[in-house]
N, C-alpha and C positions, 0 to 999 in steps of 0.2 A: 504492500500500500504506499509506504516512502518513497517508493520510485514513481510511483503515478504522480503526488502529490510534488516531488522534485520537478517532473515533465511539464507539471502546468505552471511552476514557477518558472521556468526556465520559458517556456511559451509566454507566458506575460513581460518577464524580461526583453524579451525579442521584440515583442508588440511596440512595448515601452520607446526602443531604442530607434523605431521606424526603420522604413528603406534606408539601405547606405548611399550614401553620394554618388553619384556617376564619376567614374575616373577621367581623367583627363582628358582629351582627344588625342593628344600625340600617342597614347598607352595603347591605343585601340588596335593600330598595325603591329603592334611589340606582341601583345596577347595574342592575337589572330595567328601570327609565324609560330610562340611559343607551342599552342595548343594543335595546331594543325600541320605544323611544318612547311617544307616549301612547297609541296606537291600541289599540283592543281585539284580543288576540293571538286568542283563542276564536274570536271572529266570523271572522276571516279564513282559520285553520283548517277550520271548517266549513264554510263556503259555496265557499270559490274553492279549496284543494287538493286538498281529497275527495268534492267532489259526485260527478265524473265515474262512469261507472258500472264502468271499467275500472281507477281511481286505487288504491281502495281494495285491491283485489285484488292490484294493482302491488306497493301499499307491502305488503300482507302477504309476498309472496314475496319483497320485497327485507329484510323482518325475520327469513326464515326462514334466507336464502342468509346473511345477515350472523350470524346466532346459529350455525347451522350452521359457517361458517367459524372463529368464535371459540372452539366446541367443540373444532375438531382442530385449532385452533392449542396451546390450552392442556392438551389430552388428557384432557377429559372423559370423550368416549367410550372412551377407552381403559385407564382408571384407575378404582380402584374409590376414590371422594370418603369422607372422614370426616365425617359430618351433624351438625352443630352443632344445627341445630332440625330439626324437623318439624311443618308446620302443615296442618293436614285444611279441606277444603273441601268442603261439601254441595250439593247442590242447592237451589237459590235460588226453584225452584217443583213441584209436583206432577208435571209433563210428563215427567221421565224419572229414573230411579233414580241418576243419576250422584254421581260423588265424585270426589274426588281429595286424592293427598299431595302437597305440597312440600315436599323437603329441600333446605335450604340450608346447603351443605359450610362446613368451618372455614376462615379466612382464610387465603389462601395471595399474596403479594405485591400486597397491598392490593386484592385479588378474592374472591368466594366462589362454588364452582361451585353450580348451582341445578339440579334434577331434578324436574321437574312430573311426578307418574305418575296419568292420566287412565282412567278404569273409568266404562262405561257411557253414556258421552256420545255421542249418535248424529253421524255425519259432516255436517260444517255443509252448507247447502243449495249448490247450485250460484252458484258466485264469491262463495263466504262464507267465512269461518274464524272461530276461536275466537281469543283473546288474554287474556293474564295481564296483570294491573293490579294496581299497588300506589301506596299513600296514606299519606302520612304528615300524620296531621290535617287542616288543613283546605287544604293546597298543592293545587299542581295533582296531580291522578292523572300515572303514569307506566306506559307500555307496557311490560313485559319480556319478553315473547314471545308470538309468534303462530304458532299450529299447528293441523291436524286433526285429526281420530282415522280408522283405517279401518274396515271395515264390521264389526270387531271394537267397536267402543267404545272400544280401548284404546290411548293412546298413551304414551309416556314421550318430553316434550318439553326437550332441554337447552339452558341459558344460563348465564351468569353475569351477578354484580351489583357494583357497589364493596363493597369489606369494610365502609364506612364509611355505606352507604345505611340508613337507618332509616326506619321503616314502621308506621304504626297497625293497615292492613286490608289486605286483599288481595281481587280477585276476579276472575271470567272471565267476558266477555264473547262472545255471537255475535254476529260483525258481517258484516252483508248486502250483497250488492253493490249492495242501492238506499239504503245510506247509515245502514241503521237499526242500531241495536245494542239486545242485550237480554242482561240480568244471568242466566247460568246457573248460576255456584257460586260459593260467597262464605264465606267462611273464617269458621272455627265458635269 
């Protein structure tokens, strides 16, 4: 029982201390180099890890399960969130009249709830899925949530973001089982 009490005390101290300060900008390149070495990270991801036919589908399933679990833990599905910002996404091509609205919630405990309301987007082909991406300037894009639509073309995909995450653009891609990717929605 004392171990549990000690863990609670440590958790309380960490919460009181708050989030650590961001490291100085000049250390980002050094930290990245130390963590990743001198090899091209994109090349390893594109050719080794995601090449397998079922690998991309398994990755999408894992992302969906993790997003759902996170949403259940923080209660996204059971409570109405306060929307801090809404972002409109429109079809990237003439193929379909799809659209989406990404509602970003107000920050709570260093996390923001996110709900992406998608309409008019055909279900992904067999083995494929859709993925929402965000990017800040020229930084590497970050996959936020993977999803698929039903026969109605509608889905409400729920996930969370770190409260301090910044970005300048977002988009949705169709990820196919063969490894190809097509942008289907972009922020307006």
